[in-house]
A tleap script that builds the chain and sets N, CA, C and O, in Angstrom:
source leaprc.protein.ff14SB
mol = sequence {
  NMET ASN ILE PHE PRO SER SER ILE GLN LYS
  MET GLU GLN ALA LEU SER THR SER THR LEU
  LYS GLN ARG VAL HIE ALA GLY ASN ILE ALA
  ASN VAL ASP THR ALA ASN TYR LYS SER LYS
  GLN VAL ASP PHE ARG GLN ALA MET GLU GLN
  ALA SER ALA SER ARG MET LYS SER TYR ARG
  THR ASP ALA ARG HIE LEU GLU PHE GLN SER
  GLY GLN ALA ALA THR PRO VAL THR ILE ASN
  ARG ASN THR LYS MET THR PRO ASN GLY ASN
  ASN VAL ASP MET ASP PHE GLU MET ALA GLU
  LEU ALA LYS ASN GLN LEU TRP TYR ASN ALA
  VAL THR GLU ARG VAL ASN GLY LYS PHE SER
  SER LEU ARG SER VAL ILE ASN GLU GLY CARG
}
set mol.1.N position { 114.173 130.436 65.603 }
set mol.1.CA position { 114.521 131.263 66.730 }
set mol.1.C position { 113.954 132.657 66.501 }
set mol.1.O position { 114.142 133.257 65.442 }
set mol.2.N position { 113.286 133.137 67.471 }
set mol.2.CA position { 112.721 134.478 67.380 }
set mol.2.C position { 113.358 135.335 68.476 }
set mol.2.O position { 113.283 135.002 69.659 }
set mol.3.N position { 113.983 136.438 68.071 }
set mol.3.CA position { 114.703 137.244 69.056 }
set mol.3.C position { 113.811 138.224 69.805 }
set mol.3.O position { 114.224 138.787 70.819 }
set mol.4.N position { 112.610 138.427 69.324 }
set mol.4.CA position { 111.683 139.349 69.984 }
set mol.4.C position { 110.533 138.577 70.611 }
set mol.4.O position { 110.037 137.619 70.017 }
set mol.5.N position { 110.105 138.975 71.793 }
set mol.5.CA position { 108.967 138.319 72.412 }
set mol.5.C position { 107.707 138.501 71.573 }
set mol.5.O position { 107.590 139.450 70.798 }
set mol.6.N position { 106.769 137.576 71.743 }
set mol.6.CA position { 105.517 137.651 70.988 }
set mol.6.C position { 104.738 138.921 71.341 }
set mol.6.O position { 103.950 139.412 70.533 }
set mol.7.N position { 104.956 139.448 72.542 }
set mol.7.CA position { 104.241 140.668 72.921 }
set mol.7.C position { 104.626 141.845 72.043 }
set mol.7.O position { 103.790 142.706 71.771 }
set mol.8.N position { 105.870 141.901 71.594 }
set mol.8.CA position { 106.291 142.989 70.704 }
set mol.8.C position { 105.611 142.804 69.344 }
set mol.8.O position { 105.210 143.786 68.718 }
set mol.9.N position { 105.481 141.576 68.889 }
set mol.9.CA position { 104.805 141.313 67.622 }
set mol.9.C position { 103.342 141.726 67.710 }
set mol.9.O position { 102.800 142.299 66.764 }
set mol.10.N position { 102.714 141.446 68.813 }
set mol.10.CA position { 101.298 141.827 68.991 }
set mol.10.C position { 101.179 143.353 69.014 }
set mol.10.O position { 100.242 143.912 68.444 }
set mol.11.N position { 102.123 144.022 69.670 }
set mol.11.CA position { 102.105 145.493 69.699 }
set mol.11.C position { 102.333 146.060 68.303 }
set mol.11.O position { 101.758 147.088 67.947 }
set mol.12.N position { 103.163 145.401 67.521 }
set mol.12.CA position { 103.380 145.831 66.131 }
set mol.12.C position { 102.066 145.751 65.352 }
set mol.12.O position { 101.728 146.665 64.600 }
set mol.13.N position { 101.333 144.659 65.536 }
set mol.13.CA position { 100.026 144.511 64.893 }
set mol.13.C position { 99.047 145.579 65.366 }
set mol.13.O position { 98.270 146.115 64.576 }
set mol.14.N position { 99.091 145.881 66.659 }
set mol.14.CA position { 98.196 146.920 67.189 }
set mol.14.C position { 98.509 148.277 66.582 }
set mol.14.O position { 97.599 149.037 66.251 }
set mol.15.N position { 99.808 148.588 66.433 }
set mol.15.CA position { 100.199 149.870 65.836 }
set mol.15.C position { 99.777 149.938 64.367 }
set mol.15.O position { 99.326 150.984 63.899 }
set mol.16.N position { 99.919 148.838 63.646 }
set mol.16.CA position { 99.502 148.806 62.238 }
set mol.16.C position { 97.997 149.004 62.115 }
set mol.16.O position { 97.530 149.731 61.239 }
set mol.17.N position { 97.241 148.356 62.993 }
set mol.17.CA position { 95.788 148.514 62.962 }
set mol.17.C position { 95.383 149.918 63.338 }
set mol.17.O position { 94.459 150.476 62.747 }
set mol.18.N position { 96.066 150.503 64.321 }
set mol.18.CA position { 95.782 151.865 64.703 }
set mol.18.C position { 96.071 152.841 63.564 }
set mol.18.O position { 95.338 153.809 63.362 }
set mol.19.N position { 97.124 152.581 62.841 }
set mol.19.CA position { 97.453 153.401 61.676 }
set mol.19.C position { 96.362 153.302 60.621 }
set mol.19.O position { 95.970 154.308 60.031 }
set mol.20.N position { 95.872 152.091 60.384 }
set mol.20.CA position { 94.777 151.900 59.447 }
set mol.20.C position { 93.529 152.663 59.896 }
set mol.20.O position { 92.870 153.309 59.081 }
set mol.21.N position { 93.203 152.589 61.190 }
set mol.21.CA position { 92.054 153.332 61.708 }
set mol.21.C position { 92.218 154.830 61.473 }
set mol.21.O position { 91.272 155.518 61.090 }
set mol.22.N position { 93.419 155.318 61.705 }
set mol.22.CA position { 93.688 156.764 61.511 }
set mol.22.C position { 93.431 157.146 60.072 }
set mol.22.O position { 92.793 158.165 59.807 }
set mol.23.N position { 93.925 156.333 59.119 }
set mol.23.CA position { 93.717 156.653 57.705 }
set mol.23.C position { 92.244 156.618 57.324 }
set mol.23.O position { 91.784 157.460 56.554 }
set mol.24.N position { 91.495 155.646 57.858 }
set mol.24.CA position { 90.075 155.529 57.514 }
set mol.24.C position { 89.307 156.715 58.052 }
set mol.24.O position { 88.502 157.304 57.331 }
set mol.25.N position { 89.538 157.087 59.322 }
set mol.25.CA position { 88.804 158.240 59.888 }
set mol.25.C position { 89.202 159.552 59.209 }
set mol.25.O position { 88.358 160.422 58.991 }
set mol.26.N position { 90.484 159.692 58.878 }
set mol.26.CA position { 90.915 160.884 58.175 }
set mol.26.C position { 90.251 160.953 56.789 }
set mol.26.O position { 89.875 162.031 56.330 }
set mol.27.N position { 90.112 159.808 56.139 }
set mol.27.CA position { 89.396 159.765 54.858 }
set mol.27.C position { 87.941 160.134 54.983 }
set mol.27.O position { 87.388 160.822 54.125 }
set mol.28.N position { 87.316 159.673 56.060 }
set mol.28.CA position { 85.932 160.037 56.297 }
set mol.28.C position { 85.791 161.549 56.478 }
set mol.28.O position { 84.894 162.171 55.909 }
set mol.29.N position { 86.684 162.129 57.271 }
set mol.29.CA position { 86.628 163.576 57.525 }
set mol.29.C position { 86.888 164.343 56.206 }
set mol.29.O position { 86.238 165.353 55.936 }
set mol.30.N position { 87.820 163.867 55.411 }
set mol.30.CA position { 88.133 164.534 54.138 }
set mol.30.C position { 86.927 164.534 53.195 }
set mol.30.O position { 86.792 165.434 52.366 }
set mol.31.N position { 86.060 163.542 53.315 }
set mol.31.CA position { 84.921 163.404 52.426 }
set mol.31.C position { 83.613 163.823 53.086 }
set mol.31.O position { 82.542 163.388 52.663 }
set mol.32.N position { 83.687 164.657 54.113 }
set mol.32.CA position { 82.473 165.061 54.831 }
set mol.32.C position { 81.467 165.778 53.941 }
set mol.32.O position { 80.266 165.700 54.200 }
set mol.33.N position { 81.913 166.469 52.910 }
set mol.33.CA position { 81.005 167.184 52.038 }
set mol.33.C position { 80.826 166.516 50.670 }
set mol.33.O position { 80.212 167.103 49.778 }
set mol.34.N position { 81.345 165.313 50.494 }
set mol.34.CA position { 81.234 164.617 49.219 }
set mol.34.C position { 79.846 163.966 49.131 }
set mol.34.O position { 79.431 163.227 50.023 }
set mol.35.N position { 79.151 164.258 48.044 }
set mol.35.CA position { 77.797 163.695 47.854 }
set mol.35.C position { 77.865 162.171 47.736 }
set mol.35.O position { 78.730 161.618 47.058 }
set mol.36.N position { 76.928 161.513 48.415 }
set mol.36.CA position { 76.761 160.059 48.377 }
set mol.36.C position { 77.952 159.258 48.938 }
set mol.36.O position { 78.052 158.055 48.700 }
set mol.37.N position { 78.832 159.907 49.664 }
set mol.37.CA position { 79.943 159.206 50.309 }
set mol.37.C position { 79.439 158.484 51.546 }
set mol.37.O position { 78.707 159.072 52.343 }
set mol.38.N position { 79.803 157.261 51.720 }
set mol.38.CA position { 79.423 156.465 52.910 }
set mol.38.C position { 80.662 156.303 53.771 }
set mol.38.O position { 81.724 155.910 53.288 }
set mol.39.N position { 80.513 156.610 55.050 }
set mol.39.CA position { 81.641 156.522 55.965 }
set mol.39.C position { 82.101 155.072 56.111 }
set mol.39.O position { 81.339 154.130 55.894 }
set mol.40.N position { 83.348 154.929 56.480 }
set mol.40.CA position { 83.947 153.595 56.657 }
set mol.40.C position { 84.382 153.458 58.105 }
set mol.40.O position { 84.657 154.448 58.783 }
set mol.41.N position { 84.440 152.228 58.563 }
set mol.41.CA position { 84.874 151.908 59.931 }
set mol.41.C position { 85.863 150.759 59.894 }
set mol.41.O position { 85.870 149.960 58.957 }
set mol.42.N position { 86.694 150.682 60.916 }
set mol.42.CA position { 87.632 149.569 61.065 }
set mol.42.C position { 87.242 148.847 62.362 }
set mol.42.O position { 87.106 149.477 63.410 }
set mol.43.N position { 87.066 147.531 62.284 }
set mol.43.CA position { 86.819 146.721 63.461 }
set mol.43.C position { 88.173 146.293 64.015 }
set mol.43.O position { 88.823 145.405 63.464 }
set mol.44.N position { 88.598 146.934 65.120 }
set mol.44.CA position { 89.934 146.713 65.655 }
set mol.44.C position { 90.147 145.257 66.024 }
set mol.44.O position { 91.196 144.694 65.711 }
set mol.45.N position { 89.191 144.640 66.673 }
set mol.45.CA position { 89.335 143.239 67.096 }
set mol.45.C position { 89.476 142.336 65.891 }
set mol.45.O position { 90.324 141.444 65.887 }
set mol.46.N position { 88.654 142.549 64.854 }
set mol.46.CA position { 88.736 141.740 63.661 }
set mol.46.C position { 90.073 141.924 62.966 }
set mol.46.O position { 90.640 140.963 62.444 }
set mol.47.N position { 90.585 143.155 62.953 }
set mol.47.CA position { 91.868 143.444 62.342 }
set mol.47.C position { 92.993 142.687 63.042 }
set mol.47.O position { 93.876 142.126 62.393 }
set mol.48.N position { 92.950 142.678 64.369 }
set mol.48.CA position { 93.988 141.974 65.127 }
set mol.48.C position { 93.904 140.469 64.902 }
set mol.48.O position { 94.929 139.798 64.780 }
set mol.49.N position { 92.683 139.937 64.849 }
set mol.49.CA position { 92.530 138.515 64.602 }
set mol.49.C position { 93.023 138.134 63.208 }
set mol.49.O position { 93.687 137.112 63.040 }
set mol.50.N position { 92.696 138.957 62.208 }
set mol.50.CA position { 93.150 138.662 60.864 }
set mol.50.C position { 94.676 138.769 60.759 }
set mol.50.O position { 95.316 137.963 60.083 }
set mol.51.N position { 95.239 139.753 61.420 }
set mol.51.CA position { 96.706 139.910 61.391 }
set mol.51.C position { 97.394 138.710 62.029 }
set mol.51.O position { 98.432 138.254 61.551 }
set mol.52.N position { 96.809 138.199 63.115 }
set mol.52.CA position { 97.388 137.028 63.784 }
set mol.52.C position { 97.242 135.769 62.931 }
set mol.52.O position { 98.146 134.935 62.874 }
set mol.53.N position { 96.103 135.646 62.275 }
set mol.53.CA position { 95.832 134.450 61.477 }
set mol.53.C position { 96.606 134.445 60.175 }
set mol.53.O position { 96.865 133.373 59.628 }
set mol.54.N position { 96.986 135.604 59.657 }
set mol.54.CA position { 97.615 135.676 58.334 }
set mol.54.C position { 99.131 135.629 58.411 }
set mol.54.O position { 99.799 135.823 57.395 }
set mol.55.N position { 99.688 135.379 59.578 }
set mol.55.CA position { 101.133 135.322 59.710 }
set mol.55.C position { 101.668 134.100 58.978 }
set mol.55.O position { 101.132 133.000 59.114 }
set mol.56.N position { 102.712 134.295 58.211 }
set mol.56.CA position { 103.335 133.179 57.475 }
set mol.56.C position { 104.780 133.061 57.920 }
set mol.56.O position { 105.422 134.063 58.236 }
set mol.57.N position { 105.284 131.854 57.944 }
set mol.57.CA position { 106.687 131.660 58.279 }
set mol.57.C position { 107.540 131.999 57.053 }
set mol.57.O position { 107.095 131.892 55.910 }
set mol.58.N position { 108.769 132.409 57.331 }
set mol.58.CA position { 109.678 132.748 56.238 }
set mol.58.C position { 110.347 131.485 55.715 }
set mol.58.O position { 110.381 130.452 56.384 }
set mol.59.N position { 110.868 131.593 54.524 }
set mol.59.CA position { 111.628 130.501 53.923 }
set mol.59.C position { 113.111 130.765 54.211 }
set mol.59.O position { 113.634 131.823 53.859 }
set mol.60.N position { 113.782 129.808 54.847 }
set mol.60.CA position { 115.180 129.997 55.170 }
set mol.60.C position { 116.019 129.079 54.289 }
set mol.60.O position { 115.698 127.902 54.127 }
set mol.61.N position { 117.092 129.618 53.723 }
set mol.61.CA position { 117.971 128.817 52.875 }
set mol.61.C position { 119.070 128.121 53.673 }
set mol.61.O position { 119.736 127.215 53.173 }
set mol.62.N position { 119.252 128.558 54.925 }
set mol.62.CA position { 120.284 127.955 55.773 }
set mol.62.C position { 119.721 127.914 57.192 }
set mol.62.O position { 119.092 128.873 57.639 }
set mol.63.N position { 119.947 126.804 57.901 }
set mol.63.CA position { 119.434 126.643 59.253 }
set mol.63.C position { 120.005 127.671 60.224 }
set mol.63.O position { 119.425 127.885 61.288 }
set mol.64.N position { 121.133 128.320 59.887 }
set mol.64.CA position { 121.738 129.297 60.753 }
set mol.64.C position { 121.087 130.679 60.613 }
set mol.64.O position { 121.333 131.567 61.430 }
set mol.65.N position { 120.261 130.858 59.582 }
set mol.65.CA position { 119.590 132.150 59.397 }
set mol.65.C position { 118.503 132.340 60.450 }
set mol.65.O position { 117.873 131.377 60.886 }
set mol.66.N position { 118.293 133.580 60.849 }
set mol.66.CA position { 117.253 133.880 61.819 }
set mol.66.C position { 115.887 133.691 61.170 }
set mol.66.O position { 115.686 134.035 60.005 }
set mol.67.N position { 114.968 133.150 61.925 }
set mol.67.CA position { 113.616 132.991 61.417 }
set mol.67.C position { 112.803 134.249 61.690 }
set mol.67.O position { 112.953 134.870 62.742 }
set mol.68.N position { 111.963 134.619 60.771 }
set mol.68.CA position { 111.092 135.768 60.953 }
set mol.68.C position { 109.728 135.421 60.381 }
set mol.68.O position { 109.573 134.450 59.641 }
set mol.69.N position { 108.767 136.213 60.730 }
set mol.69.CA position { 107.428 136.016 60.215 }
set mol.69.C position { 107.001 137.288 59.509 }
set mol.69.O position { 107.319 138.393 59.950 }
set mol.70.N position { 106.292 137.131 58.432 }
set mol.70.CA position { 105.751 138.320 57.769 }
set mol.70.C position { 104.269 138.100 57.598 }
set mol.70.O position { 103.829 137.001 57.259 }
set mol.71.N position { 103.503 139.136 57.832 }
set mol.71.CA position { 102.049 139.039 57.746 }
set mol.71.C position { 101.519 139.831 56.571 }
set mol.71.O position { 102.130 140.804 56.130 }
set mol.72.N position { 100.394 139.408 56.078 }
set mol.72.CA position { 99.729 140.163 55.036 }
set mol.72.C position { 98.909 141.246 55.724 }
set mol.72.O position { 98.410 141.058 56.834 }
set mol.73.N position { 98.781 142.368 55.056 }
set mol.73.CA position { 98.018 143.461 55.647 }
set mol.73.C position { 96.535 143.092 55.818 }
set mol.73.O position { 95.873 142.647 54.881 }
set mol.74.N position { 96.059 143.284 57.001 }
set mol.74.CA position { 94.634 143.015 57.274 }
set mol.74.C position { 93.854 144.285 56.957 }
set mol.74.O position { 94.244 145.380 57.362 }
set mol.75.N position { 92.769 144.134 56.243 }
set mol.75.CA position { 91.975 145.306 55.892 }
set mol.75.C position { 90.484 145.065 56.218 }
set mol.75.O position { 89.664 144.901 55.315 }
set mol.76.N position { 90.159 145.047 57.490 }
set mol.76.CA position { 88.767 144.827 57.894 }
set mol.76.C position { 87.969 146.131 57.881 }
set mol.76.O position { 87.355 146.499 58.882 }
set mol.77.N position { 87.980 146.814 56.762 }
set mol.77.CA position { 87.262 148.091 56.655 }
set mol.77.C position { 85.870 147.806 56.111 }
set mol.77.O position { 85.710 147.149 55.082 }
set mol.78.N position { 84.873 148.309 56.817 }
set mol.78.CA position { 83.498 148.136 56.382 }
set mol.78.C position { 82.870 149.488 56.092 }
set mol.78.O position { 83.225 150.503 56.691 }
set mol.79.N position { 81.934 149.475 55.164 }
set mol.79.CA position { 81.213 150.694 54.813 }
set mol.79.C position { 79.993 150.776 55.719 }
set mol.79.O position { 79.244 149.809 55.857 }
set mol.80.N position { 79.805 151.921 56.325 }
set mol.80.CA position { 78.710 152.152 57.252 }
set mol.80.C position { 77.494 152.641 56.482 }
set mol.80.O position { 77.475 153.777 56.010 }
set mol.81.N position { 76.490 151.802 56.353 }
set mol.81.CA position { 75.289 152.141 55.590 }
set mol.81.C position { 74.055 152.311 56.487 }
set mol.81.O position { 72.960 152.575 55.991 }
set mol.82.N position { 74.231 152.158 57.806 }
set mol.82.CA position { 73.085 152.166 58.721 }
set mol.82.C position { 72.851 153.476 59.443 }
set mol.82.O position { 71.943 153.566 60.270 }
set mol.83.N position { 73.637 154.483 59.156 }
set mol.83.CA position { 73.467 155.744 59.885 }
set mol.83.C position { 72.638 156.733 59.054 }
set mol.83.O position { 72.438 156.567 57.851 }
set mol.84.N position { 72.180 157.741 59.743 }
set mol.84.CA position { 71.362 158.773 59.101 }
set mol.84.C position { 72.168 159.519 58.065 }
set mol.84.O position { 73.332 159.848 58.294 }
set mol.85.N position { 71.567 159.784 56.943 }
set mol.85.CA position { 72.254 160.472 55.867 }
set mol.85.C position { 71.758 161.902 55.744 }
set mol.85.O position { 70.617 162.216 56.083 }
set mol.86.N position { 72.641 162.760 55.253 }
set mol.86.CA position { 72.295 164.143 54.985 }
set mol.86.C position { 71.539 164.180 53.660 }
set mol.86.O position { 71.478 163.167 52.963 }
set mol.87.N position { 70.965 165.319 53.301 }
set mol.87.CA position { 70.225 165.397 52.020 }
set mol.87.C position { 71.067 165.025 50.790 }
set mol.87.O position { 70.511 164.598 49.779 }
set mol.88.N position { 72.386 165.178 50.859 }
set mol.88.CA position { 73.212 164.828 49.688 }
set mol.88.C position { 73.644 163.372 49.696 }
set mol.88.O position { 74.423 162.973 48.830 }
set mol.89.N position { 73.165 162.547 50.652 }
set mol.89.CA position { 73.448 161.124 50.679 }
set mol.89.C position { 74.700 160.777 51.472 }
set mol.89.O position { 75.075 159.606 51.531 }
set mol.90.N position { 75.347 161.742 52.074 }
set mol.90.CA position { 76.557 161.528 52.870 }
set mol.90.C position { 76.154 161.156 54.304 }
set mol.90.O position { 75.184 161.700 54.830 }
set mol.91.N position { 76.888 160.237 54.937 }
set mol.91.CA position { 76.546 159.871 56.301 }
set mol.91.C position { 77.708 160.047 57.302 }
set mol.91.O position { 77.731 159.389 58.342 }
set mol.92.N position { 78.657 160.924 56.992 }
set mol.92.CA position { 79.784 161.174 57.891 }
set mol.92.C position { 79.336 162.056 59.055 }
set mol.92.O position { 78.796 163.141 58.842 }
set mol.93.N position { 79.557 161.596 60.273 }
set mol.93.CA position { 79.253 162.343 61.485 }
set mol.93.C position { 80.569 162.913 62.024 }
set mol.93.O position { 81.382 162.176 62.581 }
set mol.94.N position { 80.773 164.194 61.863 }
set mol.94.CA position { 82.039 164.813 62.265 }
set mol.94.C position { 82.344 164.641 63.740 }
set mol.94.O position { 83.498 164.409 64.102 }
set mol.95.N position { 81.367 164.744 64.581 }
set mol.95.CA position { 81.610 164.578 66.026 }
set mol.95.C position { 82.095 163.171 66.321 }
set mol.95.O position { 83.042 162.991 67.087 }
set mol.96.N position { 81.469 162.187 65.734 }
set mol.96.CA position { 81.895 160.794 65.923 }
set mol.96.C position { 83.310 160.590 65.397 }
set mol.96.O position { 84.135 159.974 66.073 }
set mol.97.N position { 83.601 161.091 64.213 }
set mol.97.CA position { 84.927 160.911 63.605 }
set mol.97.C position { 86.011 161.568 64.450 }
set mol.97.O position { 87.079 160.987 64.642 }
set mol.98.N position { 85.758 162.742 64.945 }
set mol.98.CA position { 86.760 163.429 65.775 }
set mol.98.C position { 86.989 162.710 67.079 }
set mol.98.O position { 88.120 162.626 67.557 }
set mol.99.N position { 85.909 162.181 67.670 }
set mol.99.CA position { 86.047 161.406 68.910 }
set mol.99.C position { 86.829 160.109 68.648 }
set mol.99.O position { 87.644 159.706 69.478 }
set mol.100.N position { 86.594 159.466 67.526 }
set mol.100.CA position { 87.304 158.249 67.202 }
set mol.100.C position { 88.782 158.532 66.952 }
set mol.100.O position { 89.647 157.756 67.358 }
set mol.101.N position { 89.064 159.646 66.282 }
set mol.101.CA position { 90.481 160.047 66.079 }
set mol.101.C position { 91.192 160.253 67.412 }
set mol.101.O position { 92.326 159.811 67.593 }
set mol.102.N position { 90.518 160.927 68.346 }
set mol.102.CA position { 91.116 161.164 69.664 }
set mol.102.C position { 91.354 159.840 70.411 }
set mol.102.O position { 92.422 159.641 70.990 }
set mol.103.N position { 90.366 158.942 70.396 }
set mol.103.CA position { 90.542 157.637 71.060 }
set mol.103.C position { 91.661 156.864 70.433 }
set mol.103.O position { 92.469 156.258 71.136 }
set mol.104.N position { 91.725 156.871 69.105 }
set mol.104.CA position { 92.758 156.139 68.391 }
set mol.104.C position { 94.143 156.714 68.713 }
set mol.104.O position { 95.101 155.958 68.874 }
set mol.105.N position { 94.254 158.026 68.806 }
set mol.105.CA position { 95.531 158.646 69.118 }
set mol.105.C position { 96.006 158.230 70.513 }
set mol.105.O position { 97.187 157.936 70.700 }
set mol.106.N position { 95.094 158.202 71.496 }
set mol.106.CA position { 95.439 157.748 72.834 }
set mol.106.C position { 95.915 156.291 72.817 }
set mol.106.O position { 96.903 155.943 73.464 }
set mol.107.N position { 95.212 155.462 72.081 }
set mol.107.CA position { 95.594 154.046 71.970 }
set mol.107.C position { 96.973 153.930 71.358 }
set mol.107.O position { 97.823 153.209 71.881 }
set mol.108.N position { 97.209 154.628 70.261 }
set mol.108.CA position { 98.501 154.582 69.570 }
set mol.108.C position { 99.630 155.018 70.514 }
set mol.108.O position { 100.676 154.371 70.574 }
set mol.109.N position { 99.416 156.107 71.243 }
set mol.109.CA position { 100.448 156.602 72.168 }
set mol.109.C position { 100.710 155.571 73.290 }
set mol.109.O position { 101.857 155.370 73.690 }
set mol.110.N position { 99.662 154.933 73.785 }
set mol.110.CA position { 99.842 153.932 74.862 }
set mol.110.C position { 100.635 152.740 74.355 }
set mol.110.O position { 101.542 152.265 75.040 }
set mol.111.N position { 100.313 152.253 73.179 }
set mol.111.CA position { 101.039 151.100 72.633 }
set mol.111.C position { 102.495 151.479 72.338 }
set mol.111.O position { 103.408 150.691 72.584 }
set mol.112.N position { 102.702 152.678 71.814 }
set mol.112.CA position { 104.062 153.138 71.539 }
set mol.112.C position { 104.889 153.198 72.835 }
set mol.112.O position { 106.062 152.823 72.837 }
set mol.113.N position { 104.291 153.659 73.917 }
set mol.113.CA position { 105.002 153.692 75.191 }
set mol.113.C position { 105.360 152.285 75.636 }
set mol.113.O position { 106.456 152.058 76.147 }
set mol.114.N position { 104.454 151.341 75.449 }
set mol.114.CA position { 104.747 149.954 75.839 }
set mol.114.C position { 105.877 149.361 74.998 }
set mol.114.O position { 106.734 148.651 75.525 }
set mol.115.N position { 105.883 149.647 73.696 }
set mol.115.CA position { 106.959 149.173 72.831 }
set mol.115.C position { 108.282 149.773 73.298 }
set mol.115.O position { 109.289 149.071 73.386 }
set mol.116.N position { 108.278 151.057 73.595 }
set mol.116.CA position { 109.517 151.701 74.089 }
set mol.116.C position { 110.001 151.052 75.407 }
set mol.116.O position { 111.200 150.872 75.622 }
set mol.117.N position { 109.039 150.711 76.275 }
set mol.117.CA position { 109.404 150.053 77.516 }
set mol.117.C position { 110.026 148.683 77.295 }
set mol.117.O position { 110.997 148.315 77.956 }
set mol.118.N position { 109.456 147.932 76.358 }
set mol.118.CA position { 110.008 146.598 76.020 }
set mol.118.C position { 111.424 146.732 75.467 }
set mol.118.O position { 112.316 145.969 75.839 }
set mol.119.N position { 111.627 147.709 74.573 }
set mol.119.CA position { 112.961 147.882 74.005 }
set mol.119.C position { 113.946 148.406 75.041 }
set mol.119.O position { 115.133 148.089 74.973 }
set mol.120.N position { 113.485 149.188 75.982 }
set mol.120.CA position { 114.360 149.644 77.066 }
set mol.120.C position { 114.813 148.452 77.914 }
set mol.120.O position { 115.969 148.364 78.326 }
set mol.121.N position { 113.857 147.526 78.163 }
set mol.121.CA position { 114.211 146.326 78.923 }
set mol.121.C position { 115.231 145.504 78.158 }
set mol.121.O position { 116.208 145.031 78.738 }
set mol.122.N position { 115.015 145.328 76.860 }
set mol.122.CA position { 115.976 144.560 76.052 }
set mol.122.C position { 117.344 145.252 76.012 }
set mol.122.O position { 118.375 144.584 76.084 }
set mol.123.N position { 117.358 146.583 75.899 }
set mol.123.CA position { 118.603 147.326 75.913 }
set mol.123.C position { 119.348 147.133 77.243 }
set mol.123.O position { 120.570 146.985 77.266 }
set mol.124.N position { 118.605 147.136 78.326 }
set mol.124.CA position { 119.217 146.917 79.644 }
set mol.124.C position { 119.829 145.540 79.749 }
set mol.124.O position { 120.911 145.390 80.317 }
set mol.125.N position { 119.165 144.532 79.217 }
set mol.125.CA position { 119.707 143.185 79.228 }
set mol.125.C position { 120.960 143.097 78.373 }
set mol.125.O position { 121.955 142.493 78.774 }
set mol.126.N position { 120.907 143.707 77.179 }
set mol.126.CA position { 122.070 143.677 76.282 }
set mol.126.C position { 123.262 144.381 76.919 }
set mol.126.O position { 124.400 143.931 76.788 }
set mol.127.N position { 122.997 145.480 77.607 }
set mol.127.CA position { 124.087 146.233 78.255 }
set mol.127.C position { 124.403 145.731 79.644 }
set mol.127.O position { 125.127 146.396 80.384 }
set mol.128.N position { 123.880 144.571 80.023 }
set mol.128.CA position { 124.146 143.936 81.296 }
set mol.128.C position { 123.758 144.851 82.480 }
set mol.128.O position { 124.457 144.911 83.491 }
set mol.129.N position { 122.645 145.546 82.326 }
set mol.129.CA position { 122.128 146.365 83.411 }
set mol.129.C position { 122.805 147.724 83.571 }
set mol.129.O position { 122.527 148.443 84.531 }
set mol.130.N position { 123.666 148.071 82.669 }
set mol.130.CA position { 124.370 149.382 82.774 }
set mol.130.C position { 123.603 150.426 82.059 }
set mol.130.O position { 124.018 151.584 82.028 }
savepdb mol mol.pdb
quit
């Protein structure tokens, strides 16, 4: 028995992937002046597919226990070796990284709003519409 709709689980995966993207882009920005540093990217679609595929069922000791699923962290981070490099061997493009951070922030906010909406709906049902 699963008490949450699958849409909430998918949104949880989307938030986790968005968090991973934020960390990767922040790491790229932090290393903008590091010699021979190669920027990293996260493939959002691949991350979501891996998160969905890596879901495992829980082990229940009693049939009355609630069933839950736990997933392994998906890490589809790739090193970008195809872009132009600066004289010190670094290939971080600050404009690209800042644009990606902004897009990721918008995505994260949109998914968070949807999660809040789903929980508001569940709260309304639990409180019998009051």
